[in-house]
C-alpha positions in Angstrom: -9.5 6.7 1.5 -12.0 3.6 1.1 -11.5 -0.2 1.9 -12.8 -2.9 -1.1 -14.0 -5.6 1.5 -14.9 -9.2 -0.2 -17.8 -10.7 1.3 -19.8 -14.0 0.9 -23.2 -13.1 -1.3 -25.2 -14.4 1.4 -24.1 -12.1 3.9 -23.4 -9.1 1.4 -27.3 -9.5 0.6 -28.3 -9.5 4.6 -26.5 -6.2 4.6 -28.2 -4.6 1.9 -31.4 -5.8 3.4 -30.9 -4.5 6.8 -30.8 -7.5 8.5 -27.2 -7.2 9.0 -25.8 -4.4 11.0 -22.2 -5.4 11.9 -19.7 -7.1 9.5 -17.0 -9.0 11.6 -13.5 -9.4 10.8 -10.5 -11.2 12.8 -8.0 -8.7 11.3 -9.1 -5.1 10.7 -7.3 -2.4 8.2 -4.6 -0.5 9.9 -5.4 3.0 8.6 -8.0 5.1 10.7 -9.2 7.1 8.0 -11.4 4.6 6.3 -14.8 5.8 6.2 -16.7 3.6 3.5 -16.4 -0.1 2.5 -17.3 -1.2 -1.2 -18.5 -4.5 -1.3 -17.4 -7.4 -3.3 -19.9 -10.3 -3.3 -17.5 -13.4 -3.8 -18.4 -16.2 -6.4 -21.1 -17.0 -7.9 -21.7 -13.1 -8.0 -18.0 -11.9 -8.1 -19.1 -8.4 -8.6 -19.3 -5.4 -6.7 -22.6 -4.5 -5.5 -22.6 -1.7 -3.4 -20.9 -0.1 -0.1 -21.7 1.2 3.0 -20.4 3.8 5.7 -18.9 2.7 8.9 -20.2 4.0 12.2 -17.5 2.6 14.4 -15.5 -0.2 14.4 -15.3 -2.6 17.7 -12.7 -4.3 19.0 -13.0 -6.7 22.3 -13.2 -10.4 23.4 -15.7 -12.7 21.3 -18.1 -12.9 23.7 -18.9 -9.5 24.5 -18.7 -8.6 20.8 -21.5 -11.4 20.2 -23.4 -9.9 23.3 -22.9 -6.5 22.0 -23.8 -6.8 18.1 -25.8 -10.5 18.5 -29.5 -8.8 17.5 -28.0 -7.3 14.3 -25.5 -9.8 13.7 -27.3 -11.5 10.6 -25.6 -14.5 11.6 -26.5 -17.0 14.5 -24.3 -18.0 17.2 -23.1 -21.2 16.2 -21.4 -19.5 12.9 -20.2 -16.3 14.7 -17.9 -18.6 17.6 -17.1 -21.0 14.5 -15.8 -18.1 12.6 -13.8 -16.6 15.7 -12.3 -20.0 16.8 -9.0 -20.0 18.2 -9.1 -16.1 18.6 -9.7 -14.3 22.3 -10.8 -11.0 20.3 -12.0 -9.5 17.0 -13.8 -7.1 15.1 -17.2 -5.8 14.4 -17.7 -2.8 11.9 -20.8 -1.1 12.3 -22.7 -0.2 9.9 -24.0 3.3 9.6 -25.9 3.3 6.0 -25.7 1.5 3.1 -26.3 2.0 -0.7 -27.0 -1.2 -3.1 -26.1 -0.4 -6.7 -28.8 -0.3 -9.2 -26.0 -1.9 -11.1 -23.3 -4.0 -10.4 -19.8 -4.0 -11.3 -17.1 -5.9 -12.4 -13.9 -5.7 -10.4 -11.7 -4.3 -12.5 -14.2 -1.0 -13.0 -13.0 -0.2 -9.5 -9.6 -2.5 -8.6 -6.8 -3.3 -10.7 -5.9 -6.7 -9.4 -7.8 -10.1 -8.1 -10.5 -10.4 -5.6 -8.8 -8.9 -2.3 -8.4 -12.0 0.2 -9.7 -9.7 3.0 -9.6 -6.6 1.6 -7.7 -3.9 -0.4 -7.2 0.0 0.3 -8.7 2.0 -3.0 -9.7 5.8 -3.8 
């Protein structure tokens, strides 16, 4: 089972350049058999541009999460803590490997609904 994640283009591009090795989330999928994330780059791109393999998923208090992941966060500290405002704990999906597609795909080539607010399960 895979997951389709909506990610802002600036962060998606950092994932596929190798600068961002963690994708942060306030909530995460419940299934534990997810091994791959398909990346939907939100507007203005609005296309599926690649995928990455999950190495692990960290769950910790936000201060510890930042300390453990900041070197490869792809974001600055201020943005991190603003994102997790009013949250004591958070998730960091550690990226094992990634593949940017040679040709991006329309959403309806992979998923039959509109862009997921956060994520959607796909085969």
